[in-house]
N, C-alpha and C positions, 0 to 999 in steps of 0.2 A: 417609443411605441410600446404599448402594454403587452405583456405576455399573453399568448393565446392559449386557452385551455385545450386539452386534447379533444379533437372531434369538432371543435367550433369553427375552424377554418381549414378546409382541405385544399384550397387553391387560392393563391394570392391574387387579388384584383389588379389588373394591369390596364390602366387607361391608355388611350390611343396616342396621346401627345408624346413627342420625342425630346422635348426640351422643357425646362422649368426652372424654378428658383432654388436657391441654396437650401431652403428648408427641406426640400426633398433630397437634394444631393448629399446632404450630411447624414442621411439615414439609409440611402439605397445606392447600390453599385451601378454606375452609369453605363458600364460596358455592354449590358444586355437588358437592362430594365429601362422603361420609358419614364420620362422625367416630368413630374408635377410636384407641387409642394405637399407636405404632409396633411395640412388641414383639408385641402381639396381631395386628397386620397381618402381620408376618413369619410368625407361626405360623398365621395364618388362623383365629383364634379370636375370639369376641365379647368386646369390652370390657365388663366387668360394671358399670362406672360407679360403683363403690364410692367413698365419700367418707371421708377427704380424698384417698385414693390408690386407684387401681385395683388390686384384688387380683390380677388377672391379671398385673400387672407385679411387685408386691412379693412374691408367693408364689414367684416363680421367680428372685428376686434382681435383677430389672431395675428401673431407676429410673423412677418415674412422676412426671411434672411437674405433676400436679394438673389443675384445670379452670379455664376462663376464666369471668369474670363476663359478664353479658348484654351490657354495653356493649362489652367487648373483642371478643366474638364478632360483634356487629353491625358494629363498625368494620372488622373483618377482612373480613366478607362484602361490605361496600360496595366493597372494593378488588379483589374476586376476579375480576371480568370483565376488568379491564385486565391482570391478572397472567397469566391463562391464554390470552389472545388469540393470543399468538405462540409457544405451545408446539407444536412441529411433530410430525407423526406419523412422521417419519423414523425408521427403526430404529437409527440410529447411537447414540442415547441415548434411553431411555424413563424419565423421572423426573417426579415430581409437582412442581409449583411451590411456592415458599415463601409463607407467608401474608402476611408483612410485606415483600413484595418492593419496593414503592415507597411511601414513607411520606407524601409530600406531593403536592399537586396540581401543584406546579412540577416535581417529579421525574417525575411521570406524563406531563406535557405534553412535557418534554424527551425522554423515552424514546419517546413516540409519534412525535415529530418525527424522531428518529433512524430509526425503522422506516420511516416514510413518505417521508422526503426524504433523510436523510443516507446511509442504507445503499445505496439505488439509485445515488446519486451516487458513493459510494466504490467501488462495484463497477465503475464505468466503463461501457463499452459492452457488456460481456459479461454474460450472465445467469449469476449464480453464487449459490450458497447460503451462502458464507462470511459475507458482511455481512448478508444479509437473514434468514438462518435460524440458522446455527451460533452466531454471536456473541450475538444476542438470547437464544437458549436458554441459553447459558453464563451470561448475566447473571442468570438466576434463581437461580444457586447460588454464584456467585463475586463477592464485593463489589468487588474491583479492576476487574473487567470491567463490573459493573453501574454503578459510579460513572463509569467512563471513557465508557461509552455515553451516559449522561445528560449528562456534560460536553460531549461532542461534539455531541449533539443540541441542547443549549442554545446552545453557541457558534455552531453552524451557523445556527440560527434568528435569533439576534441579529445575526450577520454579514449575513444576507440582508436583515433589516429595515433595518439601517444603510445598506446599499448602495441600498436603495429610498428613502432619505431620511428614514426615521423617526427620531425622537428618543426614545431609550430611557432609562428610569429607571436610575440607577447600580446599583441592586440586581440588575437583570437582567443587567448586564454582569459583576457580581461572582459571580453564581451559578455559571457554568461553571468559574471558577477555584476556587471552593470545592469543587465536585464533583471536579475534577481533583486537588486536594490530598487529598481523602478517598480517591481511587483509589490514589494513591501510598502513602499511609499504610497502606491495607489490604494492598497488595502486600508491603510490607516487614515487616509485623507478625509473621509467623511467624519471620522471621530474628531479630528482636529477642528472641523467646522461645526461641531456639535450636532452632526447629523447621524443617521443610522446606516450602518452597512448591512447588506443582505446576509441572512443567515447561511444560505447555501454557498455564497461566495466565500465567506469566512471559513466554513468547514472544508471546502475544496482547496482553498489556499493553504490551509495548515497541512494537508496531505502533500501538496506539491512542494511546499517549503521544506518539509521533513525529508522528502525524497531528494531534493536538491542538496541539502546538507549532507545526507548520508552518502550520496553518490560522490561527494567530495572527500568523504572520510571524516567529516565533522559530526561524529555520532552524538556527542553531548547536545549540540544545537538541534540536531534532528529529533532526538528524543524530546527535547523541550517543545518543539513545534507540535509534535504528535500529541503530547500531553495537553497542550493548549487546546487542540481540537477536541480531545476527549472531554475536557472541562466544558467547552461550549456545548457539545452534544448532550452531555449529562444535564445541562441546565434547560434544555428545550423540553417543553411540556406539550403533550398531544391532548387536545380537548376532544374526547370521544363524542360528546354531544353535538359539536359543530363540525367535527372532522378536520379541524385546523390545528396547526402548530403555533406555539407561543414562546416568546423569549423576551426577557425584560429590556434588553438594550439593542437587540438586532431586529431588523425588519424581516417580515416573513412574507413569502410569495405563495400564492395558491398553486402556482405552476413553477416549481424550482427547475433549474437547469438539469439536474439529475434527480430522479424520484428519490424521496427520502428513504425508502426501503433500500435502495441501492447504496445510498450514502451510509446507512447504518451497517450494511454488510461490509462495505469497504473499511469502516472503522473497526468492526469486529475482527476483520482479518489483520489489519495493522496492529491492533492491540494484542491479538494472539501471538503474532510474530515477536512483538516486544516482550511479552510475558515469558517466552521461551529463553530469553537471555537475562532479563532483569527479573529475578525471582521475587523481588519486593513490589512488583507492579500491582497496583490495586485493581479491584474487580468492578470499578464503577460502571464502565461501559457494559460489561456482561450483565451486571445486576439490573441495569436499566431495561434490557431487552429480554431477559431470561423468561419472564412470565408469558411473553407473546410467542415464544418458540417451544416451550416445554409441552404445550398442548398439541403440537404437530406430530403426527404419527410418521414413522419412517416408512418410505415407500418400499414396495417389493423390489423395485429396480429404479435406480436413479435415472433421470432424463438427460443429465449432462455432467461433465467433469466439474463444472462450477458448483452444481448442486451437491455433488458428492463431497467436494472440498469444504464448502461452507458448513455442511452438516457435521462432518468429522471434526472440524475446528471448533464448532460450537459445543459438541459433546465433550471434547478434550478440555476446553476451557471450564466447562461446568464441573467436570470431575476434579480438575486441579483446584478450583475454588473450594469444593467440598472437602478435599483432602487437606488443604491448608487450614480449614476450620477445625478438622479433627486433630491435626498435629499441634494446634494451639491448646488442645486439652490433654497434653501429655500425662498429666497426673490423675486423670479421671479413671476410676475403676471400671467404667463401662467402655473404655477405649477399644479393647479387643472386639467386643460385640459391634461397636460402631464401625470399625474398620471392616469387619466381615460383611456388614450390610452394604457399605460403600463398594466393596470389591464385587459383591454379587451383582449389584445394579450396573456397575461399570462394565463388567464382562458381558452381561446380557445385552446392553445397548451397543457396545462396540462390535459384538458378534452380529447383531441385526444389521448394523451398518455394513459390515463386510459382505453379508449375504446380498444386500441391495447393490453393493458395488460390483460383486462378481456377476450378478445378473445383468448389470449394465454392460460389463465387458463382453459377456457372452452374446448380447444382443447387438452391440455396436462395434465390437472390437475390430471387425474386418474393415471398417471405414476409417479407422484412426490414422491420422498423419503421423510422421515421425515425431513431430513436436508434441502431439497429444499422447503418444506412447511414453514420452518422458513424464508427462503429467500423471499417467497411470502408475509409473514406477515411483514417483514422488509420493503419491497417496498411499501406495503399498508400504513405503518406508514409514510414513506417519502412522499408518495402522499398526505395523509391527512394533513401533516405539510405544504407542499408546497401550496396546495389548500387553506388552511386557511390563509396563508400569502398573497395569491392573492386576496381574497375576502374582507378582512377587509378594513374599510374606511381609506383613507389616505389623506383626505382633509386638515388635520392639521398635521404638522410634530411633532413627539414626543407626540402623544396623547395616553397615556397608557390605557385610558378608552375604547378604541376601541376593546380591547381583550375580554371584558365581554360578548358580544353576541356569542363568539366562544366556549362557554361551551360544546356544543355537540361534537365539534371537539376534545377538550381535553379529554372528557369522552371516545371517540372512541380510542384515542391514548392509554389511560390506558388499555382499553379492549384488544387491539392488543398486547401491550407490555406484558401483563399478559400471553397471549397465548404463546408468545415466551419463556418466562421464565418457563412456565409449560410444554413445549414440552419435550418429552423423549430424543430428539436429542440435546438439549441445554446443554452446559457445561459452568460453570462460570469461568473456568480456561483458557478460550480462549483469544487469542490476534489476532486481525486482523487489516488491514490497512483501511478498509472501515467504513463508517458511519453505525451504527446499531440503537440501541435503546437508547443509553445514551444521545446523543444530543437532540432528541425529548422529552425525559423525563425531561431533564433539562429545555427545553423551556416551557414545561407544568408547571413545578414547579415555574418558574420565571414569566410567563405571565398570567397564570390562577390564579386569586385571590380568587377563591372559596376555602375556607379553607380545605375542605375534599378532593377535587380532587387534589390539589397541594401537599398535604401530602401523598396521595396515590402514586404519581409519585416519591416522595423522598423515600418512603418505598420500592418501586420496585428497585430503585438504591441500597439501603442498603441491599437488598437480595443478591446481587452479587457484593460485594465490590472489588473483584479482577478482574472483567471483564474489559478488555482493548480494546478500539476501536480507533486505531491511538493515537492521543494525548488525547483522552477522557478516563479517568479512573473513573469507577462507584463510587468507595468509595470517592475519592476526590471531584467528582462532587456533590455527595449527601451532603457533608459537606458545599460546597459553596451554594447549594440550600437552606439548612436549615438556613444559615446565611442571605440569601436574605429574607426569610420569617420573620426571627426575626427583621430585619431592618424595613421592611415594616409595620409589625403589632405592633411594639413597641409603647406603649402608646395609642393604639386605643381601649382598653377594649376587650370585647368579639366580635370576628369576626365570623359572621354566614353566610355571603354571600359576593360575590365579591364587591358589592356596599359599604360594610362597610370599604373598603380600599380606601380612597380618592386619587385623582390624585397626590396631593402634596407629599403623602407618598410613592408613587410607584417608584421603580427603573426603569429607562428607558433603560439603556445600561450597559453591563458588558464587560470590556476590560481586558483580562488576559495578563500578561507578565511573561514568564517563565525564570527563572534564568539559565544562560548558564552553570554554574558550580555546583550549589547546587540543591537539590531536593526541590525546592521552587517555588511558583507562587505568584505574586502580582496581585491582582484583584482590578480594579478601577470601582466602581459603580457610577451612576449619579442619584441624588435625590434632590428634593427641600428641604426636611427636616423639614418644618413647614407649617402651614396652612396660607400661604401668597402667593399672586400672584407673580410668578417669571417666566420670560421668559426663563431663563437658569437654568438647574439643576446643583447643586453643586456636585463635586466628593467626594466619600468616598473610602478610600483605605484600603484593608485588605490583609494580608499575610498568606498563608497556607504552611506548611511544612509537609513532610511525610518521 
């Protein structure tokens, strides 16, 4: 059945017959919808129920698939309620559900768990329809998405039970992997048949596959899936004259399961989260959408947490890309002037963002749930981190002493992160794709050389070792942070304040490389290593396994 464009069908046509051929049954749920075959439905004529084939189909050259036996109809009816429960009335897509949507009780349980627990968790602190509405709807029609959601729901539930100390049957641990394998096979099946897969299905599948791998702790595979999605998205061309998207090898629908703007925002968010860990992450996705967003003026007050988050992350990504370009010109005589211009623009924009954010809080703060209050704290953490990175002196490239005057910022980050962990709505078993507290806490532990403050940051990470934010895992990050402190303070005696850690002892950059096959990361640090004047810091390589 073709996708229905917004506004073209507000109410599904329901003929009066209660029985009909399999042509209909394979496309519509029999528990509450009346049964005729699809050709008759399209023409709005009654199915004549002739045996063995409906004459309304055969007389016009259409294929009739026959009729179900009583047991098949009864079996399909028993599944109907769980199938239709999450079909939204949103006008984005209006289609009837498939009859054999979920075949086993285990699949239905996992899908239900995704709806009630995984989707709200993945959405983070902002209320969004992507995870709770669009993806479950798409699962009714696309096997890759259906199996991926079942896999994620099953993995999330088993992960939660294990964290609570439950001992699970091995079959329960194998089921998510089986569904994940089915999702991948379903996605590549059209390519094996020399057919085209849908663009939106590929993009959504890459996000779901990356989430599944990262939830398992397979960060290398997760990053690979995410970068595959980035590549696909970067290859899509929007024809402004026709208002349509184009891709060389993928099919394009005029009514995708999720609006393309929403998919773009989703990828900008996941790419932003990855760039906070992988400093070598390219800016392909940002470059693609930069020109369409730079023309947008910041509002006087944001309308939602999601708008505030998306705007801040876009600004932060832009400033990071510009800064990377400047740092690549380290030998330029104009570098100080270029840094000054960058700093002025960055501070101006991020200050405008904060004014709009504070206006939003003043207007809607009294209505915030405890979960939304966590979101406010997280955005304040990101703002403090961004503002600090904007105001530090950058007259000399790779001057680690410039972080010492930022102690008030680091102390504020510790205060805000503590409030997040102390919130009654916070749970350490969570996984989400967005940047939260882990990255800023690592930044504090690595760049703040005050011995008490940096250790408080590490202790907060160690409070929630299972917390997962995209590629960031709190437990592994805490281990890496402690190693940074050990390297920097080794041989320095008693460190009482930041000034006790000289520049030559400080690590200037951390470059992680995740193994594509093993649960292992190789981290490269850069440090002079001795009290001698060196213009280039030497790399130190460490490997962490989990």
